[in-house]
C-alpha positions as CSV (number, residue, x, y, z in Angstrom):
1,M,94.2,101.0,87.0
2,N,95.7,99.0,89.7
3,T,93.5,97.6,92.6
4,I,92.4,99.4,95.3
5,P,95.1,99.3,98.2
6,L,94.0,97.1,101.3
7,T,96.5,98.5,103.6
8,F,98.0,101.8,104.3
9,N,101.1,102.8,102.1
10,E,100.7,99.3,100.4
11,H,102.6,101.0,97.2
12,Q,105.9,102.0,97.7
13,I,107.6,104.2,95.4
14,S,111.2,104.8,94.9
15,R,112.7,107.9,96.5
16,T,116.0,109.6,97.6
17,V,116.0,110.8,101.5
18,I,118.6,113.3,102.6
19,G,119.3,114.5,106.1
20,G,116.7,115.2,108.8
21,R,116.7,114.2,112.6
22,E,113.7,114.6,115.2
23,N,113.7,117.2,117.9
24,N,113.7,115.7,121.1
25,S,114.3,118.7,123.3
26,E,111.9,119.1,126.2
27,N,109.5,121.7,124.8
28,T,109.1,119.7,121.4
29,L,105.5,120.1,120.0
30,N,104.0,116.5,119.4
31,I,103.4,117.8,115.8
32,S,105.4,117.1,112.6
33,V,105.3,119.2,109.3
34,I,104.9,117.8,105.6
35,L,105.9,120.7,103.2
36,L,104.8,119.8,99.8
37,N,106.9,121.6,97.2
38,G,105.5,122.5,93.8
39,S,106.7,121.1,90.7
40,G,109.7,123.6,89.4
41,S,109.3,125.7,92.5
42,Q,112.5,127.1,94.1
43,F,113.0,126.5,97.8
44,K,111.9,129.2,99.9
45,V,114.5,129.3,102.6
46,N,112.6,131.5,104.8
47,I,109.9,128.8,105.0
48,F,112.6,126.4,106.5
49,E,113.7,129.3,109.0
50,N,110.0,129.7,110.2
51,L,109.2,126.1,110.5
52,L,112.3,125.1,112.5
53,Q,111.7,128.1,115.0
54,C,108.4,126.4,116.0
55,N,110.0,123.3,117.8
56,F,107.9,120.8,115.6
57,R,108.9,117.2,116.3
58,S,110.4,117.1,112.6
59,V,109.9,118.8,109.3
60,V,109.6,116.9,106.2
61,S,110.0,118.4,102.7
62,V,108.7,116.5,99.8
63,E,110.0,117.5,96.3
64,H,108.1,117.0,93.2
65,D,110.6,117.8,90.8
66,A,113.8,115.2,91.2
67,Q,115.9,117.3,89.0
68,N,115.8,120.3,91.3
69,R,119.6,120.7,91.7
70,S,119.5,123.1,94.9
71,I,118.2,120.1,97.0
72,D,122.1,119.4,98.1
73,D,122.8,122.6,98.8
74,I,119.5,123.4,100.9
75,A,119.8,120.2,102.8
76,K,123.6,121.0,104.0
77,K,122.0,124.2,105.2
78,Y,119.3,122.8,107.1
79,P,120.3,119.3,108.1
80,A,117.5,119.4,110.7
81,V,114.8,118.9,107.3
82,K,114.5,115.7,106.0
83,F,114.3,116.1,102.1
84,I,112.1,113.4,100.2
85,V,112.7,113.1,96.6
86,P,110.4,110.9,94.8
87,L,112.2,108.8,91.8
88,E,108.9,108.3,90.1
89,K,105.7,110.1,89.3
90,A,103.4,110.2,92.2
91,T,100.1,112.1,93.3
92,D,100.1,114.6,96.2
93,G,98.2,112.1,98.3
94,E,100.8,109.4,97.5
95,L,103.6,111.8,98.7
96,I,101.6,112.7,101.8
97,N,101.3,109.0,102.7
98,L,105.0,108.4,101.7
99,A,106.0,111.4,104.3
100,M,103.7,110.1,107.0
101,S,106.0,106.9,107.3
102,E,108.9,109.2,108.1
103,V,107.6,110.9,111.0
104,D,106.4,109.6,114.3
105,A,104.7,112.5,116.1
106,D,100.9,111.9,116.9
107,Y,99.8,115.0,114.4
108,V,101.1,116.1,111.3
109,L,100.5,119.5,109.6
110,V,100.6,119.5,105.9
111,L,101.5,122.9,104.3
112,R,102.4,123.8,100.7
113,D,105.2,126.0,99.6
114,N,103.1,128.4,98.0
115,L,101.5,129.5,101.4
116,Y,102.8,132.4,103.5
117,I,104.0,130.6,106.5
118,P,105.0,133.1,109.1
119,S,107.3,132.5,112.2
120,G,105.4,131.0,115.3
121,I,102.6,129.6,113.4
122,I,101.8,127.2,116.3
123,L,103.0,128.1,119.7
124,P,102.8,125.4,122.5
125,N,99.1,126.8,123.8
126,L,97.8,126.8,120.6
127,A,98.8,123.2,119.8
128,E,97.2,122.0,122.8
129,R,93.9,123.7,121.7
130,L,94.0,122.4,118.1
131,I,94.7,118.4,119.1
132,K,92.4,118.6,122.5
133,D,89.4,117.0,121.0
134,D,91.5,114.5,119.0
135,Y,89.6,115.0,115.7
136,Y,90.9,113.1,112.5
137,C,91.6,116.2,110.9
138,V,91.6,120.1,111.6
139,V,91.3,122.4,108.6
140,P,92.9,126.0,108.9
141,R,91.1,129.1,107.4
142,L,92.8,129.8,103.8
143,L,92.9,133.3,102.2
144,D,93.9,133.9,98.5
145,Q,96.7,136.3,97.7
146,N,94.7,139.3,98.2
147,K,93.7,138.3,101.5
148,N,90.2,137.0,100.7
149,G,88.7,134.2,102.3
150,I,88.4,131.1,100.0
151,P,85.8,128.2,100.5
152,T,87.2,125.8,103.1
153,Q,83.9,124.3,104.2
154,F,82.2,121.6,102.3
155,I,79.1,120.2,102.9
156,P,76.8,117.4,101.7
157,G,73.8,118.2,99.6
158,V,71.6,116.3,97.0
159,E,70.6,117.6,93.6
160,K,68.4,115.5,91.3
161,K,68.9,112.5,93.7
162,H,72.7,112.8,93.3
163,F,75.1,113.6,96.0
164,T,76.7,117.0,95.6
165,V,79.5,119.1,97.6
166,E,78.5,122.5,98.3
167,E,81.2,124.9,99.1
168,I,81.0,127.8,101.9
169,A,83.8,130.5,102.1
170,S,82.7,131.9,105.6
171,I,83.7,129.6,108.5
172,T,82.8,129.3,112.1
173,D,85.2,127.7,114.6
174,G,84.5,124.1,115.0
175,T,82.0,123.8,112.1
176,K,82.2,120.4,110.4
177,T,83.5,119.9,106.8
178,I,83.8,116.8,104.5
179,F,87.4,117.3,103.3
180,P,90.4,120.0,103.6
181,F,91.0,122.2,100.6
182,D,94.2,121.4,98.6
183,Y,94.9,118.5,101.3
184,I,96.0,121.6,103.8
185,A,95.1,120.6,107.6
186,L,96.5,119.1,110.7
187,Y,95.8,115.2,110.6
188,N,95.8,112.9,113.6
189,R,98.6,110.4,112.3
190,R,97.5,107.2,113.7
191,K,93.7,107.7,112.6
192,F,95.1,108.8,109.1
193,I,97.0,105.3,108.9
194,Q,93.8,103.4,110.2
195,L,91.8,104.9,107.4
196,G,94.4,103.9,104.6
197,G,95.6,107.2,103.8
198,F,95.0,108.6,100.2
199,D,94.1,106.1,97.5
200,Y,97.2,106.3,95.2
201,T,95.3,104.8,92.3
202,I,92.9,107.9,92.2
203,Q,95.0,110.3,90.3
204,S,92.7,113.3,90.3
205,P,93.5,115.7,93.4
206,Y,90.0,116.3,93.8
207,W,88.6,113.0,93.7
208,Q,91.6,111.6,95.6
209,N,90.8,114.3,98.6
210,L,87.0,113.4,98.6
211,D,87.6,109.9,98.7
212,L,89.4,110.0,102.1
213,G,87.5,112.8,103.5
214,L,84.2,111.3,102.8
215,R,85.6,107.7,103.9
216,S,86.6,109.3,107.2
217,W,83.1,110.4,107.8
218,L,81.5,106.9,107.0
219,W,84.0,105.6,109.1
220,G,83.3,107.3,112.1
221,E,85.6,110.3,112.2
222,Q,85.4,114.0,112.1
223,T,87.1,116.9,110.1
224,R,86.6,120.3,111.7
225,L,87.5,123.8,111.0
226,T,89.5,126.1,113.1
227,T,89.7,130.0,112.9
228,M,92.9,129.7,115.4
229,L,95.2,128.8,112.3
230,H,95.2,130.5,109.0
231,F,97.2,130.9,106.0
232,S,97.4,132.5,102.7
233,Y,98.5,131.8,99.3
234,V,101.2,133.9,97.6
235,D,100.2,133.2,94.3
236,E,97.0,131.8,92.4
237,I,94.7,129.3,94.0
238,P,94.8,125.8,92.4
239,L,92.0,125.1,90.2
240,E,90.1,121.8,91.2
241,E,89.0,119.6,88.0
242,K,86.1,117.7,88.6
243,N,86.1,115.4,85.5
244,F,83.8,112.4,85.5
245,N,86.5,109.8,84.6
246,L,87.5,106.5,86.1
247,D,89.1,108.5,89.2
248,Y,85.3,109.5,89.9
249,L,84.0,106.0,89.4
250,R,86.5,104.8,91.8
251,Y,85.8,107.2,94.2
252,H,81.9,106.7,93.6
253,L,82.1,103.0,94.0
254,K,84.0,103.2,97.5
255,N,81.8,105.6,99.1
256,E,78.5,106.3,97.4
257,M,77.3,103.1,96.5
258,P,78.1,101.0,99.7
259,K,74.8,100.1,102.0
260,F,75.2,99.9,105.8
261,K,72.9,97.5,107.7
262,N,73.7,95.2,110.7
263,D,76.8,97.0,111.6
264,R,78.5,96.3,108.4
265,A,78.7,97.6,104.8
266,Y,78.1,95.9,101.6
267,L,77.3,96.4,97.7
268,S,74.0,95.0,97.0
269,F,73.2,92.6,94.4
270,F,72.1,95.1,91.9
271,S,74.7,97.6,92.4
272,F,76.5,96.1,89.5
273,F,73.8,97.1,86.9
274,T,73.1,100.5,88.6
275,F,76.7,101.0,88.1
276,R,77.1,99.8,84.8
277,N,73.8,101.7,83.4
278,H,75.5,105.0,84.6
279,S,79.1,104.5,83.9
280,S,80.9,105.3,80.6
281,C,82.7,102.0,81.1
282,G,82.4,99.0,78.8
283,F,81.0,95.8,80.4
284,L,84.4,94.2,81.0
285,E,85.9,97.5,82.7
286,A,82.8,97.9,84.6
287,R,82.9,94.6,85.9
288,R,86.4,95.0,86.9
289,Q,86.0,98.2,88.7
290,H,83.0,96.7,90.7
291,Q,84.7,93.6,91.6
292,D,87.7,95.4,92.8
293,A,85.6,97.7,94.9
294,K,83.6,94.9,96.2
295,K,86.6,93.2,97.8
296,W,87.8,96.3,99.1
297,I,84.4,96.8,100.9
298,E,84.3,93.5,102.0
299,Q,87.8,93.9,103.6
300,N,86.7,96.9,105.5
301,K,82.9,96.2,106.0
302,Y,83.1,96.7,109.8
303,K,85.1,99.8,109.8
304,F,81.8,101.7,108.2
305,K,79.5,103.2,110.8
306,M,77.1,104.6,108.2
307,D,76.3,104.9,104.4
308,L,76.2,107.8,102.4
309,T,72.1,108.5,102.7
310,Y,72.5,108.5,106.7
311,F,75.7,110.9,106.3
312,I,73.5,113.3,104.1
313,E,70.3,113.1,106.2
314,N,72.2,113.2,109.4
315,W,74.9,115.7,108.7
316,S,73.5,118.4,111.0
317,S,73.8,116.1,114.1
318,L,77.1,114.2,113.3
């Protein structure tokens, strides 16, 4: 596994970029859209029609499948949309990082092509309400294909002295959540970059998403739910695998193990032995993982505002 990235978008991937232009009209929203297209999915032209009608600063479509032969035709039909085609395998988080580098709006709405996206999803007055509090992340309400609410609020818990994430389906506008479901959210682009974006070395979508979400809270940012914006899936909701593998261990070292004292984060002297005893790694791999995390934490020690214990105990007042 590669070393933990120390800067945003540290890892560059080969890609093809087709078309795209910024909307500089007088009524342009200070929001861009990143549309993640599922592997093997066909472009849904009505999505582009509806997005372009909303007067976003720009629309970026990220295609998972480099073999999709319809991209050139669609790009000709929608020259205002920027199409990014990665030429190597990349995680969803890494693709979002990449697309974030291709826009300059202050806020970025990340969507998927398996969502029903109607016209007029964000009008100017709603845009102002969504960004007025300057949160790092605002998470919409999500529904399944039968219009039933799905869990989009994730709160901290403890079970047998271990950190857990509890899921809640019903939400209230403005309530806190650790991270957005399926990456779908309105992100503050500046804060996203300051947080380092998604860690491309974590391959699991669940641990990659939780890694950035929890880090944002530990670094003093907030993610809130909104009932003013909602989307429904047009097919099955993606299943989240939560296997305790190397991805989990990397997330765990970066977020659960650091301690906070005197305005800085650190790994304690005994943290390696605790990690080694509870991980499935051999000694050399555990040492490598621990040293890599220690270097990352040292680099970012003053960005931490709390550790996990404080986060859990003070969740209700954060």
